[in-house]
Every structure is written in C-alpha cells, then in structure tokens.
N, C-alpha and C positions, 0 to 999 in steps of 0.2 A: 266400548273404548272410552278410556278416561278422557274427558273433554280438555284436560290440561296437558295431555301428552305432548302436543306440539310445543307448548311453552317449556316443558321440561327438556325436550330435545334441543330447543334453541339455547337453553342455558348450557348444556353440555357442549354443543357445537361451538358457541362463543368461548366457552371455557377451554376447550382443546386448543383453540388458536392463541388465546392469551398465555396458556401454559407452554405452548411451543416457543413463544417469544421469551418466556422465562428461561426455558432450556437453552435457547440460543445465547441469551445474555451471559449465562454461566456464573459460577461462584468463584471469586478470586481467591487464590490459595498462596500462602507463603511456603513455597516448596522447600526452601532451605530450612525453615523451622520444622517442616513436616519430616524431612529426612533426619534431622538432628533429634527430634522428639522420638522418632522410631528407634534410633540407635540407643538413646538413653533409656527408653522403656524396656528394650530387650536386655539391657544391662541390669536393670532393676529386677526383671523376671528371673534372670540367672542367679542373682544374689539371694532372692527369696527362696528359690528352689534349693539352693545350697543350705540356707538357714533352716528350712523345713527338714531336710534330710539329716542335718546335724543335731536336731532336737530329739527329745526322748520319743515322741510319737513318730517322727520320721524314721528313727532307727528301728522302732518296732515294725513299722510298715515295710521297711527294707528287709528286715530279718524274716518276715512272713512270706514275702513275695520275691525277694532277690531280683534277678534280672527281669522278672515279669512285672515289677512294680510299675503301675500306670496311674498317674494323677488324674486321668480322665475316666477311670473306671468307677462308676457309682457302686458296684458290688464290693470292690476293695475298700472304698471309703466307708461304706455302710458297716462292713465288718469291723473296721478299725474303731469307728466311733461308737457303735451300738453293742458290739459283742466284746471287744477287747477293753475299751475304755468305759463301757457300761453307761453311756449317756442315754438320756431319754429323748426320743424324737420330738420335735415341736410341731410338725405338720406331716400329713400323709398325702401321697399322690392319689389319683382317682382309682388306681389299681390296688391301693391299700399298703403300698411300700412307704417307708420313711422318706420324706422329701429332703433332697440334698441340693436344692437350688440356692442361689446366692442369698435370697431373702431369708430362707430357713437357717442357713449357716450364720447369717448376721444375728439372728435371734439367739441361736445357740451360743455364739460368742459372748453376747450380753449376759446370758444366763450362767455360763460356766467359766468365762474369763480365761480361755485357753489360748496362749500365743499361737499354737499350731493352727487353730481355726482362723484367727485373725490374719495370719500370714498367708494361709491358703486362699482365703477369699480375696485378699488384695492381689495375689498372684493371678488368680483367674480373671479378675477385672482388667488387669494390665494386659494379659494375653489377648483378651477380646478387644481392648482398645487398640492394641498394636496391629493385630491381624485383621479385624473386621473394619476398623475405621482408618487409622493412619496409613496402613499399607494400601487399602482400597482407594483412599483419596489421592495418594501419590500415583497409583496405577492409572486412575481415570483422568488425571490432569492433562490438559492440552494447552500449551502456551500459557501456563500459569492460571488456568481456569478449569473447573470441573463442571461439565454440562450434564447434570443428572436428568433422568427422565421423570416426568410427572404424568401419572396415568389416571384416567377417569372411567376405566372399563373393567377394573379388577376387583373392586370391593363391593360386597353385597349391600352395604349401607348407602351406596352412591357417594361415598367419600372418595378422596383421591388416595393414591399410593405413590411411592417414589422408588426408583431403582437405578442401579449402576452409577453411583452408589445410592443407598437409601438415606436420604438426608432428613427424613421424617422420624428417624429412630436413633438420633445421636444421643448418647448417654449424658445428658446435660445436668441431671439431678445429682449425680455423684460429684462432690466438689473437686476431687483430684482428677478424675477422668474427664469431667465436663470442661475443666480448664484446659486440659491437654488437647482436647478436640477443638474447642472454640478458638484457640489461638492459631489454628491452621487457617482460619478464615480471616483474611486481612485485605482491606480495600487499598486502592492506589493512593498516592499522595493527593491531598485536597479533598478526599472523600470520607464519609462516615458510613458505618454499618448501622442501619435503623431497623428495629423490629417493632411492629405495631400488633398488639395482641387483643383480640376480643375478650372482654372480662365477663366470665360467667355466662357465656353464650348458650351453652346447652341447658342450663337452668331456665334462662329466659325463653328459649324456644320451646322447651317442655311446657312452660306456663301458657304459651300460645295455643297449645293443644288442650290442656285440662282447665285452664282459666280459674284455678283455685283462688278465691278472694284473699285468703290469708297469705298465700305465696306472693300474690301481687303486692300486698301490703308490705311484706318483708323486702321485696325488691325495690319498691318505690320510696319507702320511708327510710332515710339515712340513719334515723335514731334506732331502728330495729336491726337485730343481728340474729339471723336464723342459726348460724353455726355456734354462736355464743350460747343461745338459749338451749340448743340440743346438748352442748357440753355441760350446761347447768344440770339438765335432767340426768345425763349419763353419770356424772360424778357427784351429784347431790351438792352442788355449790350455788351460792348466791352469785348474781352476775358480776359483782365487783371483785370476786375472787378468781374469775376465769382469766388465767394468764394467756399470753400469746401462744405458747406451746400447747396449752390445754385446748384452746380454741382450735388450733391446727389439727389436733387429734379428733376432736368432735367433728370437724369438717371432713377430713379425709379418711377417717376410719369408722364413721357412722353415717353422716348425712349423705355424702356422695355414694358410698356403697349401697345404702338403702335405695337411693334413686335408681341405681343400676341393677337392682334385683338381688342384692345380698340379703342376709337375714341375721337374726340376733346371735346365732351360734358363731358365725364367722366374725361378726363385729365384736362380740365379747372377747373372743380369743385374741384378736389383733389389738384391741384397746388395752387389755390387761398386759399384754407384752409391751406395749408402748409405755405404760405406767412404770414398768420395771426398767425397760431399755433406755428410755429418754430421761430418766430421773426427773419426772415432772413435779413441779411445785406450784402451789397456789400463788396468787398475786401478793399475798402477805408473807410468802416464804415457807409455808408448811408443806412438807413432802406429801404428794397426793396419795401415796400408799398409806401414810399415817392418817390422813383425813378419812379415807375410805374405812379404815379400821375403826375410827371413832364413830363412823356412821353405821357400824355393824357389819361391814362387808370385809371379810378376811380371806376368802378363797375365791378363785376364779370360777370353779365349777369344771365339770368334765368336758363341756363343749363338744359333745358327740352328736352328730346328725341323727335324728330319729329318736333320741332319748330325752325325756322330760328333764328340765333343769331342776336342781335342788333349791328349795326355798332358802334364802339367805346368802346365796352365792352371787357373784357379779354377773354370771350368765343369766340367772333368774331376773335380776334387776334390769339388765339390758333388754330382756324380753318384754318387761313392763314398759320400758322407755320406747321400744318399737311400737307397742300398742298405742301409746300416747301420740307418737309421731304420725301414724297413719289414720288412726280413728278419732283423734281429737284435733291435732294441729292442722292436718291436711285432709279433711274429710272429702272435699270435692275432688281432690286428686285421686283418692282411693276409689271413689264412685266412678270417675272417668276411666280408670284402668280396668275396672270390672266390665263396664259397658263396651270399651274398646275391644277387649278380648272376646266378648260375646259376639260382637259384630264380625270380628275376623273369623270366628268359628262358623258363623252363618254364611259369610260371603266367600271366604277363602282368600281374601286379600285385604290390604289396607293401603292408604295413600299418605304420602308425606305432604307437608304444607306447600312444598314447591312443585307439586304435580307429578311426583314419581310414584309408581304403583309397585307394591311388594306382593307378589303372588307365590303360592306354594306353601311349604311347611316351614314354620318358624317356631322356635321354642318360646316359652312364656316371656323370658327376659328380652328376647330379640323382638317380640311383638311391640314392646314398649320402647326399647332403646334405639332400634334401627331408624324409624322415621324421625326421631328427635336428632340423632347424630347426623343423618343425611341432611335434614333441613338446616341444622346449625352450620354444617360445612358449606352449604350452598350460599349462606350469607357471606362467607369468606370468598367463595368463588365469584359471586356477584361483584364483590369489592375488587378482586384481582382483575376481572374483565374491564370494569369501568375505570379503575385507576390506570391500567395499562393504556386504555384509549386516550386518556388525558395526557399521560406522559409522552405519547407518540405525537399527539396533535400539537402540543406545545414545544416539540422537538427538544425536550429536556435531556441533560446529560445523565440524570439519575435513572436507575432502572431496578426492577425487582429481580431477584435471583432464586427465591425459595418461598414456599408456603408450607406451613406445618399445621394443617387441620383448622386451627383458630388463630393463626398469626401469619403476617406477611413480613418477609425479611428483604431489605433492599440495600443497594449501594447508592448513596445520595451525595451529590457534590455540595461542598460547603456553602457555595453561593445560592443553592437552591433549597437548603435545608428547611427554612421557614415556610417557603411556598409548598414544598412537598408534604410537610406535616399537616398544614392546613387543608391541602387538597385531599390527602388520604383520610383524615378524620371526617371531612365533609362527606366523602363517598361512603365511609363505613358506618356513620352514625346518623346522617341526615338524608342523603339521596336514597338510600336503601329503604328508609321508612316511607318515603313517598311512592316508591316502586311497588312494595309489597304490603298491602293493607292488612294482611294477617298478622303482622308484627304489632302486638298490642302493648309492648313495653319498650322503652328507649334502650338502645344498644350503647354500651360503653366500651372504651378501649384504653389500654395502657401502652405508653410509649417509652422505648428505651433506645438510647443513642450512644454509640461508641465515640470517644474523642477522635478528632480528625487524624486519619492515617493509622489509627490503632485497630487491633483485632476485635473480633466479635466478643472476646472475653472481657474487654474493657467497657462493655455497655453500662450505661447509667440511666436511671429513671429521669424522664423529662416531663414537665407539666407546663400548661399554658398560664401565664401570669401577665395581666395587663396587655392582652392580645399578642404577647410574644412567647415563643417556646423557650424555656430555660431549664437548666439542670435543677432538679429538686434539691 
C-alpha cells in the first residue's frame, strides 16, 4: 500500500466538501441577457445559412443533394470540398479520412480564402454556442443562479470535471463566442467577478518531478525566456527579432506540444500553417515567411508520420530543433522520462507528488502527463479547500463559484476585494509551499477583476502596487 494513500484520500475528502459549497453558492446569471443573446444568435445562424445556400458553393451543394442536403454530414461536406472544389485536405483523422473539424476548416479558410468556409465555420460555432452553452445555462438556472456539479471521481488524472452544465469547457478563446458566453455571468450590485489563475503551474510541477537544472534556471531567472529561445531556434532568429506573436507560436505550437508528447512532424505542420495563417512578422517588420526563405527554407515538407523528412525543408529543421530541445537544452528532463518509464514497466504503477497511485496500462504520453496534470490540479484543490475555510471562518460575503483546473473564479463584495485578493494569493503562493515540501519552485498567480456589477467579460488584469491591488 502506498504510505501516502490516506493523505491523498483526505485531500479528495476535503475537496469534495469544498466543491459542494461551491456548487451550493452557484454562478449568478443575467437571464435577460441570456435569452436575448440566444434569440440574436439564432437569428445570426439563420442569416448565415441563407447566405451559404445563396452562394455558389451552397447552390452546388443543394443541386447535388436537394432535400437531403445536411450541413451536419461530413460525407457531403467532404465531397463538396475535396471532389467538387478539388481542395487539398490540411489534416487527416486517425482513420485516414480528411479532417473536417473547426480547426482544420480554419486552416483551409486561411489557405484558400473561400467565403463559404468562413461562413460555415462561423455558423457551426454559433450553433454550438447557442445550443450547448446559452440554452443549457438558461435551462439549468434556478432563481438567477446556475449550480453546476464539480466531480472528483470521473477523470483518470485525478483532476476535476464539471457537469450540468460543464463550466470547465466554456469556449473563451474564440473572441466572438467567448464574449457571448462570459457576458451571461454577472454578479449582483456591489460585487466583482474575480478570477485568480496559476501561471505556468504544470511546467513548475513537472520540474518538481524531473528537477532539470536548466528548466529551473529558466523559471527562476526573469531575464531568461524559454519560449523566446525556442522560437529563435525554430525560426532561425536572433532574440531581438522575436515578436510577441512569434513567441506565442513557439510557446503553444512547439514547447508545450513537446512537453505533452507531440513530435516534430505535428509541430512542423502546425507552425508552418501559423506562419501563413497569422501573417507573422519579425520585430523589425520582415514577414517571417520571407525571412525563412532567406535562411534557405522554402518548403514545409510532407509531414507524414513514419517518413523521413527531406533535407532543407521546415520539417527537417524542426526535427533538428527537437533534438536540441531534448538532448541539449533539457538533458536531465530527457533522462528522467526514460528512467520514469522504465520504472513503470518494472512496477506496473507510478505515483503523483500528492500521493495518488496510477496502476494499470498507460500509453507513453499518459505515463508522463497524468501525474503532472493531477499534481498540478491538486495545487488548485488545496487552494480551494483552504480559501473556502477562511471565507467561512471570517463570515465573508464573498464566495467561490467555479474552478477551471488552474484557476478559481469568485464573486467578491467591493468592501472585501483587497482582503480577498490578499487572502487568496497568500493561500495559493505561500501557505501551499509550507504544506507541500515537494514544491521546489515558487508558484505564481495572475489576477483579473471585473468592474463592480459588470459581467465576467469585463475582467481586467490587476496587480499589487505599494501593498494595494489596482488595475494594471
């Protein structure tokens, strides 16, 4: 028996009680806005459907299928795009069929600039926003609040999940849809919506496993920038030429995918598409595609799994960058992964840093990702438990209503705002370090606060200045 099993059980036991309080508190909803937003969204969907059918591609689709025309049919869509319009697929599913998900269609729109694809993607996003989110939020509301469930027994990684409705899967990254959904969440008069988010928690927790000296240096030294350096390698740029968007691509299309088990074929494909789709330029204004051409890279490469990349292509270059990443920059991390997998194959299980045991069959990526994701979430769960205790002990008006893996979302009274922020940050960055000695790196948080009485959509970054929290 794992000697830390009781410690792990106690965390879940206390966590269930804290999340039950969160469920009871509920999320305040602007029902009038919700109904009006649903009505407006349905009207936009109807207009887009009509526009699509009146266009050349829509007429072709209708001519081919007549009354059987079905916008939800991937077979019909595939025939229109790839057989009739003779477009090239940008990605394939695991079964070898052309991918028609929203991400793939977005890339195709960038490549071919077809109004049909743009309108179709927007229509599908609006349909999901209205049906999955707006309608469900309205349906689940009781006396102006939604009391979603938060579960600790459904996810293999020992993270939480949410249901009825799922508040952990709101489409906040899409500007139009994110705004539409966030505006439904509105506090009463005299209250703010406050979101406190762990910054880079999974990278920090992973480092507590592998203890790579170079990674520790990157995290602790504010002058160093891992994402910038990897963008330099990937795009053959000096540090001063890495723009904010180029760094974003380096971070989200190379560094994090590599950490989570992706490899050079997928990274090269996605980064090349980003160069074209995002119109990336260097800090001095030179188009990144033109810069790569000057560096001798003019083609992406085939990017086919199992086939060797061609010398001189972007794919071949990213394979070399991957080798630098794992075998030069983070050698200790690589050695730890190898040893960790060998130990799992010998024992048949592995443990998280918070005392949870993973037994049975796990794929290679899962062997590395699951204990990191679970331990990182437990940092948030610890924070929810202890912040909830403090709120109840002090009989504060403020309360938590949601947690999203690495962030806590609360309704905070205007007179308690400074006290709440100080208390939350103390729990999330100081108290937890004293409780769990395995945390070898300081934890950092980012704070966002909506104006008094405003919806979650109005949130703004706040920082601590001269011992007072203020808008940045």
